[in-house]
N, CA, C and O atoms as a GROMACS GRO file, in nm:
protein
  440
    1UNK      N    1   0.085  -0.117   0.000
    1UNK     CA    2   0.000   0.000   0.000
    1UNK      C    3   0.089   0.123   0.000
    1UNK      O    4   0.206   0.116   0.040
    2UNK      N    5   0.036   0.231  -0.043
    2UNK     CA    6   0.112   0.355  -0.052
    2UNK      C    7   0.118   0.425   0.084
    2UNK      O    8   0.090   0.364   0.187
    3UNK      N    9   0.153   0.549   0.084
    3UNK     CA   10   0.166   0.626   0.207
    3UNK      C   11   0.029   0.652   0.271
    3UNK      O   12  -0.076   0.639   0.208
    4UNK      N   13   0.034   0.688   0.399
    4UNK     CA   14  -0.089   0.724   0.470
    4UNK      C   15  -0.162   0.838   0.399
    4UNK      O   16  -0.284   0.838   0.388
    5UNK      N   17  -0.085   0.934   0.351
    5UNK     CA   18  -0.145   1.048   0.280
    5UNK      C   19  -0.221   1.002   0.157
    5UNK      O   20  -0.332   1.050   0.131
    6UNK      N   21  -0.164   0.911   0.080
    6UNK     CA   22  -0.231   0.860  -0.040
    6UNK      C   23  -0.360   0.787  -0.007
    6UNK      O   24  -0.458   0.798  -0.080
    7UNK      N   25  -0.360   0.712   0.102
    7UNK     CA   26  -0.480   0.638   0.143
    7UNK      C   27  -0.589   0.735   0.187
    7UNK      O   28  -0.706   0.717   0.153
    8UNK      N   29  -0.552   0.837   0.262
    8UNK     CA   30  -0.651   0.937   0.304
    8UNK      C   31  -0.705   1.012   0.183
    8UNK      O   32  -0.825   1.042   0.177
    9UNK      N   33  -0.619   1.043   0.085
    9UNK     CA   34  -0.666   1.107  -0.038
    9UNK      C   35  -0.763   1.016  -0.113
    9UNK      O   36  -0.863   1.063  -0.168
   10UNK      N   37  -0.735   0.886  -0.115
   10UNK     CA   38  -0.826   0.791  -0.180
   10UNK      C   39  -0.962   0.791  -0.110
   10UNK      O   40  -1.066   0.787  -0.174
   11UNK      N   41  -0.959   0.795   0.023
   11UNK     CA   42  -1.083   0.800   0.103
   11UNK      C   43  -1.164   0.924   0.066
   11UNK      O   44  -1.285   0.918   0.047
   12UNK      N   45  -1.096   1.037   0.058
   12UNK     CA   46  -1.165   1.162   0.024
   12UNK      C   47  -1.216   1.160  -0.121
   12UNK      O   48  -1.323   1.213  -0.150
   13UNK      N   49  -1.138   1.099  -0.211
   13UNK     CA   50  -1.182   1.085  -0.350
   13UNK      C   51  -1.307   0.999  -0.362
   13UNK      O   52  -1.396   1.027  -0.442
   14UNK      N   53  -1.313   0.895  -0.281
   14UNK     CA   54  -1.429   0.807  -0.278
   14UNK      C   55  -1.551   0.885  -0.230
   14UNK      O   56  -1.659   0.875  -0.290
   15UNK      N   57  -1.534   0.963  -0.123
   15UNK     CA   58  -1.645   1.045  -0.073
   15UNK      C   59  -1.689   1.148  -0.176
   15UNK      O   60  -1.808   1.173  -0.192
   16UNK      N   61  -1.593   1.207  -0.246
   16UNK     CA   62  -1.625   1.304  -0.350
   16UNK      C   63  -1.706   1.238  -0.462
   16UNK      O   64  -1.798   1.299  -0.517
   17UNK      N   65  -1.671   1.115  -0.496
   17UNK     CA   66  -1.746   1.042  -0.600
   17UNK      C   67  -1.891   1.021  -0.556
   17UNK      O   68  -1.982   1.029  -0.638
   18UNK      N   69  -1.912   0.993  -0.428
   18UNK     CA   70  -2.050   0.982  -0.377
   18UNK      C   71  -2.122   1.116  -0.388
   18UNK      O   72  -2.238   1.120  -0.431
   19UNK      N   73  -2.056   1.224  -0.350
   19UNK     CA   74  -2.120   1.356  -0.357
   19UNK      C   75  -2.160   1.393  -0.499
   19UNK      O   76  -2.264   1.456  -0.521
   20UNK      N   77  -2.078   1.354  -0.596
   20UNK     CA   78  -2.106   1.388  -0.736
   20UNK      C   79  -2.189   1.280  -0.806
   20UNK      O   80  -2.218   1.290  -0.924
   21UNK      N   81  -2.226   1.175  -0.731
   21UNK     CA   82  -2.296   1.059  -0.789
   21UNK      C   83  -2.220   1.008  -0.911
   21UNK      O   84  -2.280   0.976  -1.014
   22UNK      N   85  -2.088   1.001  -0.898
   22UNK     CA   86  -2.000   0.957  -1.007
   22UNK      C   87  -1.996   0.805  -1.011
   22UNK      O   88  -1.908   0.741  -0.953
   23UNK      N   89  -2.094   0.749  -1.080
   23UNK     CA   90  -2.111   0.603  -1.086
   23UNK      C   91  -1.985   0.534  -1.137
   23UNK      O   92  -1.943   0.433  -1.079
   24UNK      N   93  -1.924   0.585  -1.242
   24UNK     CA   94  -1.806   0.521  -1.300
   24UNK      C   95  -1.690   0.517  -1.201
   24UNK      O   96  -1.622   0.415  -1.190
   25UNK      N   97  -1.667   0.627  -1.129
   25UNK     CA   98  -1.557   0.630  -1.033
   25UNK      C   99  -1.586   0.536  -0.916
   25UNK      O  100  -1.496   0.465  -0.870
   26UNK      N  101  -1.708   0.537  -0.866
   26UNK     CA  102  -1.743   0.447  -0.757
   26UNK      C  103  -1.726   0.301  -0.799
   26UNK      O  104  -1.674   0.220  -0.722
   27UNK      N  105  -1.769   0.270  -0.918
   27UNK     CA  106  -1.755   0.132  -0.970
   27UNK      C  107  -1.608   0.092  -0.978
   27UNK      O  108  -1.572  -0.022  -0.949
   28UNK      N  109  -1.522   0.187  -1.018
   28UNK     CA  110  -1.379   0.158  -1.028
   28UNK      C  111  -1.314   0.141  -0.891
   28UNK      O  112  -1.222   0.061  -0.875
   29UNK      N  113  -1.361   0.215  -0.792
   29UNK     CA  114  -1.302   0.210  -0.658
   29UNK      C  115  -1.343   0.083  -0.583
   29UNK      O  116  -1.260   0.021  -0.518
   30UNK      N  117  -1.470   0.046  -0.593
   30UNK     CA  118  -1.522  -0.065  -0.513
   30UNK      C  119  -1.484  -0.200  -0.575
   30UNK      O  120  -1.508  -0.225  -0.693
   31UNK      N  121  -1.423  -0.285  -0.493
   31UNK     CA  122  -1.390  -0.421  -0.536
   31UNK      C  123  -1.520  -0.500  -0.557
   31UNK      O  124  -1.625  -0.465  -0.503
   32UNK      N  125  -1.511  -0.605  -0.634
   32UNK     CA  126  -1.628  -0.689  -0.660
   32UNK      C  127  -1.688  -0.747  -0.534
   32UNK      O  128  -1.809  -0.772  -0.529
   33UNK      N  129  -1.606  -0.769  -0.433
   33UNK     CA  130  -1.655  -0.826  -0.307
   33UNK      C  131  -1.680  -0.718  -0.200
   33UNK      O  132  -1.687  -0.750  -0.081
   34UNK      N  133  -1.694  -0.593  -0.242
   34UNK     CA  134  -1.720  -0.481  -0.150
   34UNK      C  135  -1.845  -0.509  -0.067
   34UNK      O  136  -1.946  -0.557  -0.118
   35UNK      N  137  -1.836  -0.478   0.061
   35UNK     CA  138  -1.950  -0.487   0.153
   35UNK      C  139  -1.941  -0.370   0.249
   35UNK      O  140  -1.832  -0.325   0.285
   36UNK      N  141  -2.056  -0.321   0.290
   36UNK     CA  142  -2.056  -0.227   0.402
   36UNK      C  143  -2.172  -0.262   0.494
   36UNK      O  144  -2.267  -0.330   0.456
   37UNK      N  145  -2.161  -0.214   0.616
   37UNK     CA  146  -2.266  -0.233   0.714
   37UNK      C  147  -2.335  -0.099   0.729
   37UNK      O  148  -2.270   0.001   0.761
   38UNK      N  149  -2.464  -0.095   0.706
   38UNK     CA  150  -2.538   0.030   0.711
   38UNK      C  151  -2.565   0.070   0.857
   38UNK      O  152  -2.539  -0.007   0.949
   39UNK      N  153  -2.618   0.189   0.875
   39UNK     CA  154  -2.643   0.239   1.010
   39UNK      C  155  -2.749   0.157   1.085
   39UNK      O  156  -2.758   0.164   1.208
   40UNK      N  157  -2.830   0.078   1.012
   40UNK     CA  158  -2.928  -0.007   1.082
   40UNK      C  159  -2.878  -0.151   1.099
   40UNK      O  160  -2.952  -0.239   1.142
   41UNK      N  161  -2.749  -0.174   1.064
   41UNK     CA  162  -2.688  -0.304   1.087
   41UNK      C  163  -2.702  -0.405   0.975
   41UNK      O  164  -2.657  -0.519   0.988
   42UNK      N  165  -2.763  -0.365   0.864
   42UNK     CA  166  -2.776  -0.456   0.750
   42UNK      C  167  -2.653  -0.444   0.660
   42UNK      O  168  -2.581  -0.344   0.665
   43UNK      N  169  -2.632  -0.546   0.578
   43UNK     CA  170  -2.519  -0.545   0.485
   43UNK      C  171  -2.564  -0.490   0.350
   43UNK      O  172  -2.676  -0.513   0.305
   44UNK      N  173  -2.473  -0.417   0.287
   44UNK     CA  174  -2.496  -0.360   0.154
   44UNK      C  175  -2.381  -0.407   0.065
   44UNK      O  176  -2.265  -0.397   0.103
   45UNK      N  177  -2.414  -0.458  -0.052
   45UNK     CA  178  -2.311  -0.507  -0.144
   45UNK      C  179  -2.275  -0.400  -0.245
   45UNK      O  180  -2.339  -0.295  -0.252
   46UNK      N  181  -2.172  -0.427  -0.322
   46UNK     CA  182  -2.132  -0.335  -0.430
   46UNK      C  183  -2.249  -0.314  -0.525
   46UNK      O  184  -2.278  -0.201  -0.563
   47UNK      N  185  -2.315  -0.422  -0.564
   47UNK     CA  186  -2.425  -0.414  -0.660
   47UNK      C  187  -2.538  -0.327  -0.608
   47UNK      O  188  -2.585  -0.238  -0.680
   48UNK      N  189  -2.584  -0.351  -0.485
   48UNK     CA  190  -2.695  -0.272  -0.434
   48UNK      C  191  -2.655  -0.127  -0.409
   48UNK      O  192  -2.734  -0.036  -0.429
   49UNK      N  193  -2.532  -0.106  -0.364
   49UNK     CA  194  -2.483   0.028  -0.340
   49UNK      C  195  -2.478   0.108  -0.470
   49UNK      O  196  -2.528   0.221  -0.476
   50UNK      N  197  -2.419   0.050  -0.573
   50UNK     CA  198  -2.409   0.120  -0.701
   50UNK      C  199  -2.546   0.143  -0.764
   50UNK      O  200  -2.571   0.247  -0.824
   51UNK      N  201  -2.635   0.046  -0.749
   51UNK     CA  202  -2.770   0.059  -0.805
   51UNK      C  203  -2.843   0.178  -0.743
   51UNK      O  204  -2.910   0.253  -0.814
   52UNK      N  205  -2.830   0.197  -0.612
   52UNK     CA  206  -2.900   0.307  -0.546
   52UNK      C  207  -2.843   0.443  -0.587
   52UNK      O  208  -2.916   0.542  -0.592
   53UNK      N  209  -2.714   0.448  -0.617
   53UNK     CA  210  -2.653   0.573  -0.665
   53UNK      C  211  -2.696   0.601  -0.809
   53UNK      O  212  -2.738   0.712  -0.841
   54UNK      N  213  -2.686   0.500  -0.894
   54UNK     CA  214  -2.719   0.517  -1.036
   54UNK      C  215  -2.865   0.556  -1.056
   54UNK      O  216  -2.897   0.638  -1.142
   55UNK      N  217  -2.954   0.498  -0.977
   55UNK     CA  218  -3.097   0.524  -0.992
   55UNK      C  219  -3.138   0.659  -0.932
   55UNK      O  220  -3.246   0.711  -0.963
   56UNK      N  221  -3.052   0.716  -0.847
   56UNK     CA  222  -3.087   0.840  -0.779
   56UNK      C  223  -3.164   0.817  -0.651
   56UNK      O  224  -3.205   0.912  -0.584
   57UNK      N  225  -3.184   0.690  -0.616
   57UNK     CA  226  -3.255   0.656  -0.492
   57UNK      C  227  -3.182   0.715  -0.371
   57UNK      O  228  -3.244   0.756  -0.272
   58UNK      N  229  -3.050   0.718  -0.380
   58UNK     CA  230  -2.966   0.770  -0.274
   58UNK      C  231  -2.882   0.885  -0.331
   58UNK      O  232  -2.807   0.865  -0.426
   59UNK      N  233  -2.897   1.004  -0.273
   59UNK     CA  234  -2.824   1.122  -0.321
   59UNK      C  235  -2.760   1.192  -0.202
   59UNK      O  236  -2.830   1.247  -0.117
   60UNK      N  237  -2.625   1.191  -0.199
   60UNK     CA  238  -2.553   1.256  -0.090
   60UNK      C  239  -2.545   1.406  -0.115
   60UNK      O  240  -2.519   1.450  -0.227
   61UNK      N  241  -2.568   1.484  -0.011
   61UNK     CA  242  -2.560   1.629  -0.020
   61UNK      C  243  -2.444   1.684   0.062
   61UNK      O  244  -2.399   1.796   0.039
   62UNK      N  245  -2.396   1.608   0.158
   62UNK     CA  246  -2.277   1.644   0.238
   62UNK      C  247  -2.212   1.515   0.284
   62UNK      O  248  -2.279   1.420   0.324
   63UNK      N  249  -2.080   1.514   0.278
   63UNK     CA  250  -2.006   1.394   0.317
   63UNK      C  251  -1.864   1.437   0.350
   63UNK      O  252  -1.792   1.487   0.264
   64UNK      N  253  -1.824   1.417   0.475
   64UNK     CA  254  -1.689   1.456   0.514
   64UNK      C  255  -1.639   1.361   0.623
   64UNK      O  256  -1.716   1.306   0.702
   65UNK      N  257  -1.507   1.345   0.624
   65UNK     CA  258  -1.443   1.262   0.726
   65UNK      C  259  -1.348   1.350   0.807
   65UNK      O  260  -1.297   1.450   0.759
   66UNK      N  261  -1.327   1.310   0.930
   66UNK     CA  262  -1.234   1.381   1.017
   66UNK      C  263  -1.170   1.281   1.112
   66UNK      O  264  -1.215   1.167   1.127
   67UNK      N  265  -1.063   1.326   1.176
   67UNK     CA  266  -0.991   1.242   1.272
   67UNK      C  267  -0.954   1.106   1.213
   67UNK      O  268  -0.963   1.003   1.280
   68UNK      N  269  -0.911   1.107   1.088
   68UNK     CA  270  -0.876   0.982   1.019
   68UNK      C  271  -0.740   0.934   1.066
   68UNK      O  272  -0.642   1.009   1.068
   69UNK      N  273  -0.736   0.807   1.104
   69UNK     CA  274  -0.611   0.740   1.138
   69UNK      C  275  -0.593   0.626   1.039
   69UNK      O  276  -0.686   0.548   1.016
   70UNK      N  277  -0.475   0.616   0.981
   70UNK     CA  278  -0.446   0.512   0.882
   70UNK      C  279  -0.336   0.422   0.934
   70UNK      O  280  -0.234   0.466   0.987
   71UNK      N  281  -0.360   0.293   0.918
   71UNK     CA  282  -0.259   0.192   0.950
   71UNK      C  283  -0.237   0.110   0.823
   71UNK      O  284  -0.332   0.066   0.759
   72UNK      N  285  -0.110   0.092   0.788
   72UNK     CA  286  -0.077   0.019   0.665
   72UNK      C  287  -0.007  -0.112   0.701
   72UNK      O  288   0.087  -0.114   0.780
   73UNK      N  289  -0.057  -0.220   0.640
   73UNK     CA  290  -0.002  -0.354   0.658
   73UNK      C  291   0.019  -0.416   0.520
   73UNK      O  292  -0.071  -0.480   0.467
   74UNK      N  293   0.135  -0.396   0.463
   74UNK     CA  294   0.161  -0.450   0.329
   74UNK      C  295   0.071  -0.386   0.225
   74UNK      O  296   0.076  -0.265   0.205
   75UNK      N  297  -0.011  -0.468   0.160
   75UNK     CA  298  -0.102  -0.418   0.056
   75UNK      C  299  -0.239  -0.378   0.111
   75UNK      O  300  -0.332  -0.353   0.034
   76UNK      N  301  -0.251  -0.372   0.242
   76UNK     CA  302  -0.379  -0.339   0.305
   76UNK      C  303  -0.362  -0.215   0.393
   76UNK      O  304  -0.262  -0.200   0.463
   77UNK      N  305  -0.461  -0.126   0.388
   77UNK     CA  306  -0.464  -0.009   0.476
   77UNK      C  307  -0.600  -0.006   0.546
   77UNK      O  308  -0.702  -0.038   0.486
   78UNK      N  309  -0.598   0.033   0.671
   78UNK     CA  310  -0.721   0.045   0.748
   78UNK      C  311  -0.734   0.189   0.793
   78UNK      O  312  -0.648   0.243   0.862
   79UNK      N  313  -0.845   0.251   0.753
   79UNK     CA  314  -0.877   0.388   0.794
   79UNK      C  315  -0.987   0.382   0.898
   79UNK      O  316  -1.087   0.312   0.881
   80UNK      N  317  -0.968   0.455   1.006
   80UNK     CA  318  -1.075   0.475   1.104
   80UNK      C  319  -1.092   0.624   1.124
   80UNK      O  320  -0.997   0.701   1.108
   81UNK      N  321  -1.213   0.664   1.158
   81UNK     CA  322  -1.236   0.806   1.178
   81UNK      C  323  -1.382   0.837   1.203
   81UNK      O  324  -1.462   0.748   1.230
   82UNK      N  325  -1.413   0.964   1.191
   82UNK     CA  326  -1.549   1.013   1.208
   82UNK      C  327  -1.603   1.055   1.071
   82UNK      O  328  -1.530   1.110   0.988
   83UNK      N  329  -1.729   1.028   1.050
   83UNK     CA  330  -1.795   1.057   0.922
   83UNK      C  331  -1.920   1.138   0.947
   83UNK      O  332  -2.002   1.104   1.032
   84UNK      N  333  -1.934   1.247   0.873
   84UNK     CA  334  -2.059   1.324   0.874
   84UNK      C  335  -2.119   1.311   0.736
   84UNK      O  336  -2.053   1.336   0.635
   85UNK      N  337  -2.246   1.271   0.731
   85UNK     CA  338  -2.312   1.263   0.600
   85UNK      C  339  -2.456   1.313   0.608
   85UNK      O  340  -2.526   1.297   0.708
   86UNK      N  341  -2.495   1.373   0.498
   86UNK     CA  342  -2.633   1.415   0.478
   86UNK      C  343  -2.672   1.364   0.340
   86UNK      O  344  -2.596   1.378   0.244
   87UNK      N  345  -2.790   1.306   0.331
   87UNK     CA  346  -2.835   1.252   0.204
   87UNK      C  347  -2.986   1.250   0.197
   87UNK      O  348  -3.056   1.266   0.296
   88UNK      N  349  -3.031   1.229   0.076
   88UNK     CA  350  -3.172   1.203   0.052
   88UNK      C  351  -3.182   1.057   0.013
   88UNK      O  352  -3.116   1.013  -0.082
   89UNK      N  353  -3.263   0.981   0.084
   89UNK     CA  354  -3.287   0.842   0.049
   89UNK      C  355  -3.433   0.829   0.013
   89UNK      O  356  -3.522   0.841   0.097
   90UNK      N  357  -3.456   0.804  -0.116
   90UNK     CA  358  -3.592   0.800  -0.170
   90UNK      C  359  -3.666   0.931  -0.141
   90UNK      O  360  -3.786   0.934  -0.114
   91UNK      N  361  -3.588   1.042  -0.147
   91UNK     CA  362  -3.644   1.175  -0.129
   91UNK      C  363  -3.657   1.219   0.016
   91UNK      O  364  -3.698   1.333   0.042
   92UNK      N  365  -3.623   1.132   0.110
   92UNK     CA  366  -3.638   1.165   0.252
   92UNK      C  367  -3.500   1.199   0.309
   92UNK      O  368  -3.406   1.121   0.294
   93UNK      N  369  -3.488   1.315   0.376
   93UNK     CA  370  -3.358   1.350   0.436
   93UNK      C  371  -3.314   1.248   0.540
   93UNK      O  372  -3.394   1.197   0.618
   94UNK      N  373  -3.186   1.219   0.538
   94UNK     CA  374  -3.127   1.123   0.631
   94UNK      C  375  -2.983   1.165   0.657
   94UNK      O  376  -2.936   1.265   0.603
   95UNK      N  377  -2.914   1.088   0.739
   95UNK     CA  378  -2.773   1.116   0.763
   95UNK      C  379  -2.743   1.123   0.910
   95UNK      O  380  -2.822   1.078   0.994
   96UNK      N  381  -2.627   1.181   0.941
   96UNK     CA  382  -2.586   1.194   1.078
   96UNK      C  383  -2.436   1.186   1.092
   96UNK      O  384  -2.362   1.199   0.994
   97UNK      N  385  -2.392   1.165   1.213
   97UNK     CA  386  -2.250   1.153   1.245
   97UNK      C  387  -2.224   1.011   1.290
   97UNK      O  388  -2.295   0.956   1.374
   98UNK      N  389  -2.120   0.951   1.234
   98UNK     CA  390  -2.090   0.811   1.257
   98UNK      C  391  -1.939   0.792   1.274
   98UNK      O  392  -1.860   0.878   1.235
   99UNK      N  393  -1.901   0.681   1.330
   99UNK     CA  394  -1.762   0.636   1.329
   99UNK      C  395  -1.750   0.533   1.218
   99UNK      O  396  -1.847   0.462   1.190
  100UNK      N  397  -1.633   0.524   1.155
  100UNK     CA  398  -1.619   0.429   1.045
  100UNK      C  399  -1.485   0.356   1.051
  100UNK      O  400  -1.388   0.404   1.110
  101UNK      N  401  -1.484   0.241   0.989
  101UNK     CA  402  -1.363   0.165   0.962
  101UNK      C  403  -1.370   0.124   0.816
  101UNK      O  404  -1.463   0.054   0.776
  102UNK      N  405  -1.275   0.168   0.736
  102UNK     CA  406  -1.268   0.130   0.594
  102UNK      C  407  -1.140   0.053   0.571
  102UNK      O  408  -1.033   0.092   0.619
  103UNK      N  409  -1.151  -0.055   0.499
  103UNK     CA  410  -1.035  -0.137   0.467
  103UNK      C  411  -1.007  -0.123   0.318
  103UNK      O  412  -1.094  -0.149   0.234
  104UNK      N  413  -0.886  -0.081   0.286
  104UNK     CA  414  -0.842  -0.062   0.149
  104UNK      C  415  -0.738  -0.169   0.118
  104UNK      O  416  -0.649  -0.197   0.198
  105UNK      N  417  -0.750  -0.228   0.000
  105UNK     CA  418  -0.649  -0.326  -0.043
  105UNK      C  419  -0.603  -0.289  -0.182
  105UNK      O  420  -0.683  -0.263  -0.271
  106UNK      N  421  -0.471  -0.287  -0.199
  106UNK     CA  422  -0.416  -0.259  -0.332
  106UNK      C  423  -0.434  -0.385  -0.416
  106UNK      O  424  -0.386  -0.493  -0.381
  107UNK      N  425  -0.503  -0.370  -0.528
  107UNK     CA  426  -0.530  -0.481  -0.618
  107UNK      C  427  -0.497  -0.438  -0.760
  107UNK      O  428  -0.526  -0.325  -0.800
  108UNK      N  429  -0.439  -0.526  -0.834
  108UNK     CA  430  -0.411  -0.501  -0.976
  108UNK      C  431  -0.339  -0.368  -0.998
  108UNK      O  432  -0.367  -0.298  -1.095
  109UNK      N  433  -0.248  -0.334  -0.908
  109UNK     CA  434  -0.165  -0.215  -0.927
  109UNK      C  435  -0.232  -0.085  -0.893
  109UNK      O  436  -0.173   0.021  -0.916
  110UNK      N  437  -0.354  -0.089  -0.840
  110UNK     CA  438  -0.420   0.038  -0.805
  110UNK      C  439  -0.461   0.043  -0.661
  110UNK      O  440  -0.517   0.142  -0.616
   0.00000   0.00000   0.00000
C-alpha cells in the first residue's frame, strides 16, 4: 500500500465520487466483493450500493471525514475516523454523524 497520505486522499476521492454521484468512479473504486454495514446493521453489497446511486434513490448532499487514522499492513490499509453525512434516500432527508472503519487493499496495481 502507498503512504498514509495517499490512502486518506483515496478515502476523500471516494467520498467526492459519492457527492457527485459519479457512478463510473465508484464502480472503479469498489472491489467486486465490496461490503458495508449500514447504520441499521444490515449489509450492503457493491451491486446494491451502485444501483442506489445510479438510480438516484440515494443522493448525498454532504459527506466529510475527520480524525482519520491510517494503518498500513503490506497491501492493506485500514482507515478509522469520524464521518458526517447528509443525504436524501428516496427523497427523505437522512444522515448523521458516525464512526467508520474502511479497509483498502491494493489490487491489480491500483
